[in-house]
N, C-alpha and C positions, 0 to 999 in steps of 0.2 A: 400654075396652081401648085400649092404646097400640100403634100400628103404626110400625115403624121401616122406612124405605125409603132405599135408596142412591140419590143423586142420579145420574140417567143421561140426562136429556133437558132440553130448554130450559125446559119448564114448571116442572119441579122446580127447576132452577137459579134461575129467577126467584122461585120461592117461597122459596128459601134466602136470596136477596139481600134480598127484601122483607119477611120476616118481622119483623125488629126494628123496622121502622117501625110496625107494628101493636102490637108489644109495649110500645113506648115512646111511643105517640101522645099520652099525657097527661103526659109526663115533660119538664118544663121544660129540664133539663140535658142531655138526649140530643142529639146533633148528627148529623143525617142525613148519611152520607157522599155524595160526588158518585157517582151510580150507575154511570155508564159507567166511571169510574176504579176504582170497587171491583170491578166485574166483571172488569176486566183483571187486577186484583190476585189474585182468587180463581183466575182461569184461568191464571195463571203468565206473563201478558204483562209484568208488572212485577215479578215475583218469580222465584225459582229453584225454586219448588215442584215443577215438572215435570222439572227438570234433575237433581236430586239424589236423587230417590227417588219412591215411590209415595205417592198420597194419595187419600182418599176422603171426600166429603161425605155426611152423613146428615140426613134429616128425620124428625121425630116427628109423627105424626098422632094425633088423638083426635077421633072422630066426624067424620072426613074433613076436619078442620081442622088446619092446621100449628100445632103448639104448642111445638116446639123444633127446634134444629139444632146440629150440631157438625161439625167437620172433623178428620180424623185423618191422620197421615202419617209418613213416615220421611225422614231426611236421611242417605243412605248415604255422602256425602262426609265428613261430620262423624263418623259412626260409624266409618268406616275410619281417619280421622286420629287419633281418640281410642281406637280399639280397644274400642268399646262397642256395645251393641245397644239404643239408646233410640229410642223413638217419641215423637211429640208430638200434642198436640191443640190447636185453635185455633178461633176464630169461635163459641164456645159461647154459645147464648142459649136460654132456656126460660121457660116459665110457672112459677109457684110451685105445683108439684105434684110430690111425691116419686116418684111412678110414672113421670113423663116423664123427670126426671133419671136415674132408675135405668136406664130403657130406653135412653137415649142413652149413658150411660157404659158400660153393658154392651155395646152395639154397638161402641163404640171399643175396649174391652178384647178383645173376640173378634177384631176385625179386626187388632189389633196382635199378638196371639198367632199368628194365621195367618201373619203376616209374619216370625215367628221373633224378635220383640222381646222383651226382658227387662224393660224399665222404661218407664213412660210419664211424660211431664212436660208441664205446661201450666197455663194457656193461654200458648202460646209465639208469638213472631212466625213468620210464614210464612218458610221459607228464603229468604235474600237480603234479608230485611227486618229492621228494627230498631224495631218499632212494636207497639202493642196487646199488651203483655206482661203477664201476670198478671191476676188479678181484683182490682178496686179494693175495699179493705177499709174505707175511711173517707172522710169529707169528701165526701158524696154531694150536697152543696149547693153545688157548683162546677162550672163547665163544664171539660171536659177540654181541654188543649192539643192542638195539632195532632199527630196520629198517636198519641195516647194513649187510654187505656181509659176508658169509662164503662160501668157495668153495674148490674144490680139487686143490692140489698144482700143478698139470700138466695143469691147464687151460692156464696159460701164455705160456707155450711151445706150447700148440695146436694153440693158436692164432698167434704166431710167425712163426710156420711152414706153416701156410696158408697165410703169407704175410702181416699180420697186423703188424704195428709198433706203438711204444709208442707215444700217443698224450699227455697225462699229467698224473702225479700221484696226488692222494689225500692221505691226512695224517690223521690218528687219534693220538691225544695227550692224554697222560694220566697224571693226577695229583692227588696226594694224599692229601686231605684236612687235615689240622692240625693246632693245636694252634700256633706252631712255625711259620708256613706259614702266618698266620693272623697277627702275631706280626711284621712281616716284612713290612706289609702295613698299619697297623692300624693308623699310624700318617700321612702317605703320602696321602692316599685317602682322608680324610676330608680336608686336605690342598688343593688338586686339585679341590675338589668340591666347595669350598669357592672361590678359585681364579678364576675359569672359570664359577661360578655361574649356577651350574646345581644340580639336585637332582634325585634320583631314586624312582620311585613309583611302587609298586606292582601292577600287572594286577589284574583287578577285574573280576572274573570268573562267575559272575551271567549271566544268560541267556540274559538278557536285558542290564545289566550294562556294559557288555563286549563290546558292539558295539562302543562306543566312543574310547575305547582302540585299537579295531581292525582298526578303521579309522586312528588313529595315527601310527600304525605299517605300514599300507599301505603308509602313507606319508613319513615315514623314508625310506622304501624300494625304493620308486620312487626317493628320493633325493640322496640315497646312492648308487644306482646301477651304477657301473662304465660304461662308454661308450667306453672303449678301445677295441681294437681288440681281446685281450686275453680273454675276457669275452663273446666270441662270442656265447656260448651256453646258455645264459641267456637273458631274457627280462623281464621288470617289470611285475609282476602279476597284474591281474585285481582286482578290489574291491571284485568281487564275488569269485575269487580264495582265496583271503586272508580270506574272511568270512567263507569259506568252511574248510580251514586249521584250523582256530581258533575254529570252531564248533567241529571239529573232535577232537582236543587236549583237549578241555575244560573239558570233564568228567574225564580225567585221569591226568590233570595237577595239580600242587601244586603252588600256587601263591608265595611261598617262594623262588621260583627259576625263576620266569619270571617277568622281570623288564622293565619299559619304562623310559628312561632318559629324563627330560625336562629341559629347560633353565628358566631363571628368567622371561621370557615372557610367560611361560607355553606352549612353543612350544616343540613338540617332537623331540629329536636329536638323539635317539638310543633306541634299544631294544635287548633283548635276550630271548631265549626260551630254557630252560633246563628242561628235564623230567626224572623221575625215569626210570631205565632200566627195563622195563616190560618183557624183554626176560627172566629174572631171573624166572619169574612166568610161562611164556608161555612154557618154557622148560618142565615144569611139567604137561602141560595140554594135551600133545600128539596130538595137532592139533585140538581139539575138544572143542567147546563153548556149550557143553550140560550142564545138571544139575551137573554132577560130575566135569565138567570143571569149572563151575562157582564157585562151593564150593572150588575147588583147588585154584582158583584165590583169593577169598575172604580170605582164610586161609593163603596165602602166600605173599600178596602184601605188608603187613607191615614188611616183612623180607628182601625186596629189599635193597641192601646197595650200589648200583652203580647208578651214574647218567650219562646222556649223554647230553652235550651242542649241541643243533642241529644248532642253528643259532645265530649270533650276528651282528647287523648292526649298523653303526655309520655314520651320514651324514659328508660330507667332512670338513665342518667348525669346527668340534669338534673332529677331529682325532688328535691324539698325545697330548691330553689335559687330559689324565687320565680316560676318560669315559669308555673305554674297561676294564681298570684295576679296576675301581670301580665296574663294574658289576661282573668281576670274583671274586673280593674280597667278595662281598655281597653273591654270590653263595657259595663260600668256607665257609663262616661264617655260612650260613644256613645248609650246609652239615655237618659241625662239630656239630652244635647244634642238628641235627636230627640223627646223628650216621651213616652217610654214609661214606664209607671207600674209595671210589674211584670216580674220575670224568674222563669222556672221552669227549674231545671236537673233533667232527668229522662231516662230512668229509671235509677237507680243501684243496682247490686246491693249486698246487704247485706255481701258479703265484699270489696267494693272500698273498704276501710278508708281508704286514702290520699285517694281522691276525697271520701269522706264527711267526712273531717276538713278537707279544703281548703274545702269548702263551709261547714261550721260556722265555720271561722275567718274566713270572708269575710262572715259575718253571716247566712248562710242558715238557714232553719228548715224542718224537715220538715212538709209540708203534706198529703202523700198517701202511702199505702202500698198497693202492689200485690203480691198473693201468687201465687207459682207453686208448684204442687202436683206431687207425684210419687206414682206407684203402682207396686208391684212386681207384675209380671205373672207 
């Protein structure tokens, strides 16, 4: 018999956090998160999960043993902004047992209905985050890049058996930086930059000097955020949210991979954020940021040879004018100079056609698919 319990005390929270470590203990490609940071993430210390709506974590027990978990929540700020009544689920993990998955999903359905929601989507990032979106559908023999998903291959089957249907797919693109790739664009990019009068500036990562750049990033996002129905899951972030993201990235960022494009009037028109794939180091830390973990981090961070492009925004007036290609070109150039072997652009929604086309034109190939599901409540 499966028993579902709402997480309400420290012991249950610890079980929620630690269950995946048991589930994936024999899986080479699972990367254990840093436990202290992950706990803060769940509790809303590094996300907006508690600020924008209610949430609830659930545990599934079988014979007094944890066999599954899931988190459900609402984002009232987004719902009010888009005039919808959507709920989300996140952090789903379960053994390969249809009774377990059914009990977990039914608990989520019931909770969401109690909150007056009409649609459920997931797995989604927790509010205020842009990570761990969707169930991985393919390429299970590769490590996930930083803040990306790895899960059991049967999760999509479990979702569909419980009535969830595809909402949208998100993609990861892989690109191998090389001198040959650079030569293809080394004449075209300067021509585009001259013709359309824009330049690329490296972000200034100083604690105080980063503030004007953070303000410019906010301006680009607000101007570049589409208002179409397809982008129903997004709203422009606040200045405070942008500052939080920038401050979180700053200690680990490399300004050779973060650019702001500005026009001849010095107005910001685009930006990108690319980071080293710290999962290559976190894998070796076994979930611990103790003295031994810190030493492991310091000894291995210079061995990282993969990058992840997190985001790239261009305001409408400068799309199809080589701005995106210029940023990718400069990223690849820095990657070659610093010895990185691969670059992943992720995760890109299937309805973001301009970005998909830009990556394909740059030589990128789809390497992973992440599926987000929906359920009519």
